[in-house]
N, C-alpha and C positions, 0 to 999 in steps of 0.2 A: 554702459555707462559709464556717468557723467563723474567728473571731477570738481570738487568741492574747493572754493575762492576766498577765502578771506580777506575783502579792503576795508579800510579805518573810509568813514563815511560825518560827510563835517552837515551840519546842520543850520542854517542857521536861521531865526523867528527873522521875520520880517517887520518892521514897523504898521506898515497896513493887514497884519495879520497872517495867516500860513509862515509856514517855512518852506525854506529855498536846499535840498539835497544836492553838493556834489562828490565828488569822488576824489581826491587826486593825483592818484596812481593809471587815475583814463581820461587818460586829458577829450576836455570837448561834455565830460557828466554832468550830462546840471540834471533835476528835475524840482519836479515840488507838490507839494499839497495840503491840504485849512489844515491839518492836525497833523504835529510829530507824523503819530502811527499814519498814515495817511503818505506822510512822505517818508517813510523808509517804506510800506509796500510799493510804495511808484521809483523810488533807488532802488532796490533788492528783484523789479521787475527790469526794471532802464541794465542794470550790473550781468543779466543774461542774456540779454537782446544785442551788450556791445561784444560782448564777449564771444558771444553762436557769430554777432558779424565779424568776427577775424578768427576766429574757427573755418568759415564761409569762405573765405583774402588766402587762405595758408600764412595767416602772417601769425608770429607769439605772441604767447598770453604774458600782460607783463605781467612780472613779480610785483608781489607789493611792495613796499616802503614805511621806514618808520622815521625815516629823515626829517617829519614833518611834525603836526600839532593836529589833534583834531579834540575841534572846541562839539558841544551838544550846547547849542543851546534850549 
C-alpha cells in the first residue's frame, strides 16, 4: 500500500522558454520541462524517485512545511 504525500512545487518560467520545477521540502530536487504540464509530470516522477531512495536508505520522509511561498508562473 502506498502513502500519499503532498509537497509544494515551485514552477518558474524561463526567459528562453520552458519551466524549472523545484520542491523546497526536498533539498536538491529540481527538474524542467518544455511546457508547464511537462514540468509537472517530470517533478511528480522526480518526487517519487526521491522518496523511494529515502525509503531504500531507511531515511525518514520529510514532512511538508508551509513556511514558504509557492509561486507559479
